[in-house]
N, C-alpha and C positions, 0 to 999 in steps of 0.2 A: 443220340448220346447214350453210351452204355450206362446202366444203372447199378451194376455190381462193383464191388471192390476189385481193383486191378493191381496186380503185383508184377513188376518187371525188374530185370537186372541187366547190367552191361559189364563186361570185363575191363580190367585195366590192360596195359600193354607194356611189353619190353622189346627192346631191339636186341636180337641175337647177334647180328653182324651188320656192319655197314655204317655205324654212326660216324659222323664227320665226313666220310667219303661221299655220302649221299649228297652233301652240300655241293660237291663238285661233279655231280652228274653220274655217280656210281650207284650200284644197287644197294639197297638196305633191306634187311630181312627182319620184319617186325612180327610178333606173335601175340595172341591174346593171353593175358595173364589171369589165372584163376583166383585173383583177389578181385572182388566185385563190388559194384555200387548197386544198391537196392532201392526201389521206389514203390511206395504204396499210394495209390490214388483212390480216395473215398468220395464218391458223389454224394451230395446232399441237397437240401432245399432251403437252407437258412439264409440265402442271399449273400453269402460271403465266399471268398476264395482265400485259402490259407496255404502258406508255405512253411514247412518245418525242416530245419537242417541241424539236427542235434550235434553233428561232428564239429560244427563251427559256431554253435550257439545262436543260430538265427531262427526267429519265429515271427512271421509277419502275416497280416491278414488285411484284406481290402473288401469294401462293399462292391459287389458286382455292379450295382446300379451306377455307382460313381465311375467305375472303369468303363461302363457302357457309354458314358457321356464323353469320354476322352476322344479327342480327334486323333484317330489312329490311321488316317489315310496315308501317312508317310510310310507305313509298313508295306503297302502295296499288296499284290496278290500273286500267287504262283511263284515263278522264277524271279519276279521282281522283288520278292520279299527277302532276298539275300541281304545279310546284315552288313551295314557300312558304318564308318565312323560317325557320319551325320545321323544315322539312325540312333546310335548309342547316345549321342548328345541330346537328340530330341526326346528320347525315352527318359533320360535323366530329368529333363525339364518337365515332362508331363507327370512324372511320379514324385517330383520334388526332391531329387537327389542333388547334392552339390556337383558342380561341373568337374571339379578336380578329384572326385572320388575314384580311387583305383584299388581299394582294399578288397580282398577276396569276398567278404560278406556282401558288400554292395554289388559287386560284379555277379555274384551268384543270384542275387535277387533280380538284377536286370536281365540276366539270361532267362530266368523263369518267366518274367513278365513279357519279354519279347516273344518267347515261344507260345505262351498262353494266349496272348492277344493275336498273334499271327495265325495260329492254328485254329483257335476257337472262334474266330470271326466268321468262319463258314457256317456256324450254328445260327439258328434263329435268334438266340440270345446267349450271351456269355454264360457258361455253366457255373453253378455253385459246386465247389469241391475243396477237399483238403489234400495236399500232397506232402508226404514226408519222404525225405531221401537220407539214407544212411549208408556209409561206405566203409569197406574194409581197407581201402587204399589210403596210404598217407598222402597228404597234399603237398604240392611243391617238390616232389621227388622225381619228376620226370616219368611217372608211371601211368599217365593218362587219366588222372582223377577228374580233371575238368572235362575232358572229352566224354568219359563215362557218365558224368552227371548230365551233360547236355543230351547225350544219346538216350538216357533213361527218360528225361523230360519229353523229348520229341516223340519217342516211341509210345510212351504212355498216353500223351495227349492225342496223337494221331490215331491210336487204337481206340481210345475212349470216344473220340468224335467219329469213329467208323470211317476214317479216311484211308486206312490201310488194313490189310488182313492182320490177324494176330502174328507177332513174331514167333520164334521157336517156342514150343512147349517144353516142359521138363523132360529131359531124356532124349529129345530129338537132336540129331546132328545135321549140320549143313554140309559137311564134307568128310574127308578121312585124314585130317592132320594127326600125326602121332602125338600123344600126350607125353611130355617130358617132365619128370619130376625134378624140381630145382629147389635150392635155397635162394631166396631173395634177401639181400643184405643191404641195409641203408646205413652208410657210414655216418650219416647226419652232418657231414661236412658241407656247408653251403658253397654254391658255385654259381657263376654266371654263364649261362649257355652262350649269350652274345659275345662275351669276352673270349671264351674258349674257341668259338668258331672263328673269331677275328685272329686269334693267335695262330691257328692252323693255316689260315689264309696267308698270314704274314710269313710263316715258315715256308709255305709253298712258293711264295714269290722270292724269298731269299735263297732257297735251295731247290729249285725246280727239278733238277735231275735226280735229286735224292727223294724228295717228298712225292712227286708224281708217281714213281714206281710203287711207293707204299700204298697210295690210294688205289692203284690198279690191282695190287695184290689183295687189298681188302675187298675189292669188288669180286675177285676170283674166289675168295673165301666165302663170301655171301652166296655166290652161285653154286659152289660145291656143297655148302650146307643145304641149300634148297634141293639139290639133287639127292643127297643122302636122306633127307627127310621124306622125299617122295618115295624112295625105296622102302623106308621104314614104315610108311603107311600100310604097305602090303604085308611085310614080314620083317620085323626088327630083329637084328642079330647082335651079339656082343661086339662084332667087328664094327658095326655102325656106331656104337657108342664110343669106341676107341677113336674112330675118325672124328666124331664130334668133339672129343676132348682135345685132339691135336689141333683142330681148327680154332677152338677157344684159346689155346695157348699161343698160337701164332698171331691171332688177332690182338690179343692183349699186348704182346710185344710191339706190334705195329702201332697200336694206340699210344703206348709209352713213347715210341719214337716220334710220333706226331706232337708230343708235348702235352697230352691231355690226361696223363696219369696223375697220381697223387700218393703221398706216403700212406694214407689210410687205405687206399686200394692195394698198394703193395703189401701192407700188413694183412689185408683180407686174403690175398692170394697165397701168402706164406702160411697162414693158418690152415687154409683148406688143402694146400699141397702136403702139409705135414700129416693130413688124414687121408691122403691118396685121392684127393678130389681136384677138380680143375675149375678155375674161375676167370671171369673177365668183368670189366666195367660194362655197364649198360647205360646208354644215354650220352650226355655231354661229357662225363668224366670230371676230373678236377675235384674228386670227392663224390658225393651223390651215391648212387646204388651200383651194386655188382650182383652177378648171378653165378651160381655154382651148380653144375650138372650133377644129378644124383643117378648113377647107373642103377639098374634094377638089382644088381648083385651086392650093392653096398648094404652092409648089415646095420640094423637099427641102432646098436650101441655106438657105432662109428658116427652115424648121423647126429645122435644126441650129443656126443662128445664134441663134434664140430660146432654145433649150435652153442653149446656152453662156452667154448673157447672164443667164438665170435662175440657173444654177449659180454664176455669178460673184457673186451676192448671197448665196450660202450656202444657197439653196433646193435641196431634192431635187426632181427632175423625172423623170416617167415619160411616155413616149409610149405611149398605150394607146387603149382604145375603151370606149364604153358601148353598152348594148343587147346584152350578152353572154348566152350560154346560162346557164340556172340550174344547179342541182345535177346533175352528170353522172357517169356511169361511164366509165372509160377502159380501153383496153388499154395494156400497158406500152410497146409500140412507138410509141404515139401521143404519149407524153410527151416534152417537150423535154429536152435533156441537162441543162439547169439545174435542172429539176424533179426529174429522177432523182437528180442530185447532192445536192439539198436533202433528199430523202427518205432518202438513204444517209448523210447527215452526222451520224452518231450520236456 
């Protein structure tokens, strides 16, 4: 078991192209979003394990000795430790949670306990430690905040237990994906992914000769974007960005034709078009989030004016990038002050 403080992070994600089409066997192109979730693991010897989640107001602690006495045989070992609904119900029982608890706070705690007990059972004794997780990602927006949380927990615990080599260090790259600057916009309009997926399926059944070609075209857009990004990894050109903008516009029209658009997303596209930029929804649609490509030649005043205009409609707006590093280990000195403050906000 490692004895020093461990700092890890994992990115969120956005779908560039292929949402909804992927449900019907087509290609989807997802990329890492450089809004990240950060985790600090602090080993100690006070006989307790603590979980602090300042974004959602969770602070819990357990006696390691009590956890050690739990019957965790149901967790299994190795591949048999894959999580099932029965595992979840059993875990709720052993930690005293109500059977019907489905709120994010309880689920976040259950995810931590499952990973802690599953991974650390390989040690001679369950370790004493404190874990704090803080995220730049909004929750419930389809940007992978839950996945980033789980990846941080798994990576930190596996690294601390010396079950895996350290993930990427600061500054290391795992490949050559081009970094694209974007605006990420949250319309804050709630939507149900399940309902939207069902509506597209219903439209496909009603108009198969119309909708099936749309899905095939979205598939082609995803593949063409993948090809262009591959070329850009070696030598990006202005023409590449123009092609990406064309693909964004075409896919947004297709998604509207599938019935997953929304007035808020139309407003988003109108605002950015007025500033010479190109946008599309990302994820399920029906509200939710959109992305706007920022070409390298876009002037700073234009970007700021666009952000102000979007904020004026009540949208949340982040200037960020896609093509970010995956799960990474950090030194304390490399973290921004805002991240340090987030991890310290207990």
